[in-house]
N, C-alpha and C positions, 0 to 999 in steps of 0.2 A: 819412375819405374813402378810397376804394378805389384801390389801384394793382395792376393785374392784368397778369401776364406770360403770354404765349401763344407756343407754338411750333407752327405750323400746317402747315408745309411744309418741304421741303428748302431752298428759296430762293424769292425773289420776283422778278418782272419789274419791277425798280425804275423803269426809264424809263417804262414804260406806267403804272405806279402814280402817278408824279409827274404825268404828263399828265392822268390822271383827276382827281387832286386839284386841279390848276389849272382844269380844266374845271368842277369843282364849286364853284369860287369860293374855294378855299383858297390860301394862300401858303406853299408848302413851303420849309423851310429845310434846307440841307445842312450836316451835320456830318461831314465826310469821306464815308463811304459810308452814313451813317445819315440818314434823312429824318424831319423833325419837322413836324407840322401841329397847329393848334389848332382845335377844334370848339366850337360853343356847346352848352351843356346845354339841356335842354327848357325850363327857366325863364329861360334866357339871362342869368342872374346870375353865372355862373361859366364857366370854360373847361375843356375836356377836352384834355389834351395826349396826343398819340399819337406814339410813336417807332417807325418801321419799320426793322428791321435786315435786310440783304440775305440773311442765312442763315436766313430763314423765321421770324423772331421779331418779335412786336409787343408793345410795352409801353404800356398805357393808364392814364393818371393822371386821376382825378377823375370817372369815369363810373360810372353805375349799371349793373347787369348787363344790362338790356335794351338800353341804348346800346352796351355792349360787343359784344353779339351782332350788332347792326346794323353795327358797324364791321367785324367779322369776316366778315359776309355780303358786304359790299362788296369785301373783300379776296380772296375766293375766286377771282375771275377772273384774279388776278395770281399765283396760287400755282403753283410748279413742284414736281411730285411731292408733292401734298398728303398729310398724315399722317392716317391713318384715325382715330386717337384722339389728338387734340391734347394736348400737354403744357401744363399751366397751373399758375400759382401766384398766391396772393393775399396781399398785405400791405397794411396800412392806413397812412395817413400824415396828419400834421397839421402846422401851423405853430407853432413855438415862439416864445419871446420873442426880441427882437432881439439880446440879448447871448448867447443860446444858440448853440452850434455844432450843425451838422447831425449827428444821431446816430440810432442804432436802439435802441429799447426792446425787447429780445428777449422779455421776459415778456409784453408786450402785443402782440408782433408788429406793431410800428408804427415807421414812420420819422418822426422829428421834423425838419422842414426849417427851416433858419435863415432862408431867404428863398425867393422864388418864381423865382429865376434859372433859365433854361433849362439852363445848364451843370450846375447841381446835379442836376436831375432826370436829365439825360442821363448824367452820371457814374454815378449809381446804376443807371440803366436798362441800361448796358453789362453790369454784373454780373448783373442780373436776367435779361437775355436769354441770357447764357452759361449761367446755371443751368438754365433750361427746355430749352435746347438739349442740355445735358449729360444731362438726364433722358431725352431721346429716345435718345441714344447708349447710356446705361446700359441701357435696355430692350432695345436691339438686341443688346448683348453678353449680357445675361441669356437672351434667347431663343436665341441661338447656343449658349450653354452648356447650356441645357435640351435642345436637339436633339442635342448631343454626349454627354450623360450616358449614354445606353444603350451607346454605343461604349466609353466609359471603363469602365463596369461590366463589359462583356464582356472587355475587355483585362485588367482586374484579376482576373477569374474564370478565364479560359481562357489568357491570355497571347497571344492572337491574336484577330482578328475574323473573323466568318463572311461578311463582305461579299465580293462578287466584285470582280475587278480593276476593272471598269467602275464599280461602286458606290463603291469606294474613291476612284477618280479624281474622281467627282462630289462626294464629301464634301470632298476636298482643295480642289477648285475653289470649293465653297460657302464653306469656311472662309477661303480666300484672298480671295474677293470681299468678304465681310463685313468682314474685317480691313482690307482696302484702303480700303473705304468709310469706316470709322470713322477710320482714320488721316488720310484726306483732310480730315475735318472737325475733327481735333484742333487745327489751327492757329486755329480760331475761339475756342478757350479761352485763347489767348495774350493778353497785355496789349494792348489796342487802341492803335493809333498816335495816337489822339486825345490821350492823356496824355503822349506824347513832347513835344508842343508846349505842353501845358497842365499841367505837373507839379503845379501848386497844387491841381488837382482830383483828383489820383491818390489821396489818402487816402480820399476818399469811395468811390471804386471799390474800394479794398482793404478798407475797412470792410464793404462789402456782400459782397465775395468771402468774407471770413471768416465773416460771418453765414450765408451759404448753404453753407458747408463745401465750396466748390468745389475747393480744392486737395486736400483729403482724398478727396473723391469721385473726383476725377481719378486720384489715386494708386491707389485701389481698382480703378477701371476698367482702368488700365494693367496692374495685377497679373492681372486676369482675362484680359486680352488675351494676356499671357504664357502663361497656362495653355492658351489656345486655340492659341497658337503651338507649345507643347509637343506638343499633340495632333496638330497638323498635321505636325510632325516625325515622330511615331510612325507616323502613317498613311503618310507618305512612305516611311519605312523598311520598313513592312509591304508596301507596293506593290513596293519594290525587291526585298524578300525573295521575294515571290511570283514576280516576273519571273526572279530568279536560279534559284529552284527549278524553274521551268518550263524554263529553258535546260538545267539539269542533267539533267532527265528526258529532254529531247530528245537531249542528247549521249549519255546512257546508252543510249537506244533505238537511236541510230545505231550506237554501238559494238556493241550486241547484234546488230543486223542484219548489220554487217560480219563479225562472228565467224561467224554462221550461214552467210552466203554463202561465207566462207572454208572452212568445214567441208564445205559442199555441193560446192564446187569441188574440194576434195581427194578427196572420194569419187568424183566423176566421173572425175578423172584416174587414180585407182586402177583403176576399172572399165575404162577405155580401155586401160591398161597390161596388164591381165589378158587382155583380148581380143586384143591384139597378141601377147602372149606365148604365148597359147594357139594 
């Protein structure tokens, strides 16, 4: 069976989403800020579990692809800042024997569930949601680095940039805004409060975190953010240098004008003296 993770927006209008679910005849369950509903499959023999995360991610257990698309279509009206190209990840799951523990078969890309408890699927879903959200952040950082690459190459080649003061200010603003946006979302990748009160389920979350390489990917992303911050500092210094150079030119020009005026004044007084002396 399929377990598909989606990140479709920056966030969801959770209150309106819950109202819609109730109106459609579902009974939403709250797990802190996560909403869970069960839908019938087309043959009505099994259930589809859907977990909605407020930071724009949806995890769907047990649905075929057409059913998943229908769920996402319903969700669009509740999206805040929809993502043009949604992040998605697919993993399969099945139920093991009663004596088995829930685990992940990495070679088969399959989750083996020990039971059908909601808490088990939710614990795993937390990590799956963070993984697809992290993918969106990774793409954002990579796009920012790609846009900054020409500036880095010019700095390496010439030791300065050919951008105007206004253009440099815009680049600094762009870098700052992107970095601020990414940092705002970084707390999403922290361990959810759900496990503070239910520590027995934390190993399932940590197992999935490790499977998705979230800690490693987060470390790489933070390193890239540091590179962006270094570029931000270089551009700021370049802007300050341009400002200082402009002030120096103005000061030199003023001194030159003062000298010229001083010389002109001396010549005038000499002429006046000669006239009076004559």
